[in-house]
N, C-alpha and C positions, 0 to 999 in steps of 0.2 A: 653543695648539692641544690638542684632546683626542687622548687617546694613541691610538685608532684611527686619526685622521686623520694623526698623526704617522707611524704604522707605514705607513700607505699612501704617504705622501709620501716616506719614506726609500729608500735604495737602498744596496747593498754598493759603497761608494766605492772606484775603482781609482786615481784620481788626485786628490790634494788641492791645494788652491791654498796653497802654502808662505808666501804673503804675508799671508794672514789668520790672526790670532790669536783666541784665546779670552779672555774676561774672567775673572778670579777668581772672580766670582759664578757664571759658567756652569760652570766646572770644579767648584767646591764643590757645585753642584746635582747634577751627575752623580755625584760621589763619595758624596754623601748616599744616593743611590738605589741605589748599589753596597752601601754599608753597611747600609742599612735592609731590603734584600731578604731574604726567608726563606733559611735553610739548615737542613739536617738538625739537630734538637737546639738550634738556634741557635749551633752551634759555630763556624761559619765556618772550616772546616779548610783556610784558604787565606790568602795574602797577596797584596796588589795593588801592584805595583811602578810608580810614575809615573817614566819614563824622560825626563829633561829635558837631560842632557847631550848636546850635539850630536855628540861624539866616540863615545860609547857608542851613541847611535842610529845613526850611520853603520856601525859594526861589526855591529850587530843586523840592518841591512839587508843586508850582505853575507851573513849567516848566514840571511836570509830570502830568498835567492835573488835579491836585487836589488829587492825590491818597495819602491817608492818612498814608501808610505805611512808606512814607518818614519822617514823623514827629512823628508817634507813635511807630514804631518799637524800640527795645532796641539798634540796632546797624544797621548801614547802610553801605554797601561797594558800591562803584562805581568802576567796572571793566573798565579800559581803555586801549586800544591797542595802541602801537606806530604806528604812520603814516610813519616813516622812519626808517627803521633798517640798520643802515650804519656801515662802517667798525670800526668806533670808538667803537660802542656797541660790535661788534664781538670781538675786541681786549680786551675789558673789560671782556667779558665772558671767553675767552681763558686764560687770565690771572688768573681768579678766578678758572678755572679748574686745571690750573698748580699748584695753591697754594694747593688745596685740595687733588689733585691726581698728584703729581709730575711726569712729563714726560720729555723725551729728547727734546731739543730745535727743532729738525728737526721733531719730532712728532707734536709738539705743532704748528709749522708753517704749516705743511701740513694740519692739521685740520682747522686752521684759513683760510687758502687759499681756502679751500673746502667750508666753510660756506659763505665766500664773493663771491664765484663765484656762488653757489646755489641762494643767495639772489639778486645779481646782474642779474641773469637771470629772475627774476619776474618783471612784470609791476607794476605800483602803484596799479593798481586794484588788481591784483594777491596777492600782498604783504598785502593789507588790508584784503582781504579774509583770507589769511593764518594766520595773527595775530588774527583776530577775532576768527577763529576756536580754537585757544589756549585759548583764553578768556573763552570760554564756557566750556572747560574742567576743568578750575579751578573754574568756576561756579558750575559746578557739583560736585565738591568736597566740597565745601561749604554746598550744600544741604545735601550730604550724610552724612558728619560729624555732621551737626546740628541735623539731624533727629536721628543718633545713640545715641545722649545724650539727645534726647527728647526737643530738641529747635526747635521752629517752624521757618519756612522761606517762603520767596517769592522772585521768580526771575521775573524781570520786564523789559519788552522792551519798554513798552508805555510812551515814553517821548520824549520832543524836545532835540534832541542831540546836535544842534547847542547852544541852551541856556544853557545846561548844561556845554558844553565846555567852554562857555563864563563865567559862574558863577564861574567855578573851575579853569579857567585860564589854560585850557589844551592845546590849541594851541601853546602858548608859550613854552610849555614843550614837544612838539612833540608828543602829545598824543591825542586820540579821545575817548570819552565815547561811550563804547559798551553795557553794560547791568547793570542793578541794583541788588544787592543782600540785601535783608533785613532779619534780624533775630531777635528773640524775643519770646514772648508768645501770643498765640491767645486770642483774646477777646471772652468772654462768648457770645458776641452778633454777632459773625461771624456765619452766617448760613451755610457757606461752609462746616464747621467741621462735619456736620451731615449728609452730603451726602456720598454716597458709591463712592469709587474710580473707575472710568471707565478705563479699561485697556483691549486690545484685548486678547482673548484666546491665551494661549501660542502656540497652533498648527497653528494659523494664523500669529503670529509675527514671529516665527521662522521656517526656512524651511532646511531641511537637503538635501544636494546634494551630 
């Protein structure tokens, strides 16, 4: 499918079919899309957790107010942003950059100093907003890639983030849960699939200046 056709086809699944699974190839396709989507400076200031343990998924369902997507979807991702993006993480990123695209040390040092200065200029609140924005770009790539190969998806914000962080041990890792991405196949019982998609007319959404 073309990506626009896929996005027209998809909808926010409320009820997945728990009997239908995804292949490793399908999951890897979506994961590659998440990995290769752009982020600010290419830093990817987040981690994507794949939740495969049924017991943990059951606990997360409870912390998500009983939403069945957590247990019924074929695959569940929890997107978590770093709560502190420190010089050690910048150093790690610059070293990775130098391995992939070798550059003179002075260029590497200049890039590192710039990133550290930019991040140091943010308050804790600004840093949290910035990292969360990057997470949503990654989530969008998950939705687009899944729809392109006719895999259903649901993006979910309705959950107790503090409980998620506790269940997944995120605080100790310097992470905070931001949003959930569930993928799989829609249940025949999900009535939302029969509704027409509601979007603004193009001339209302776009304005030429």
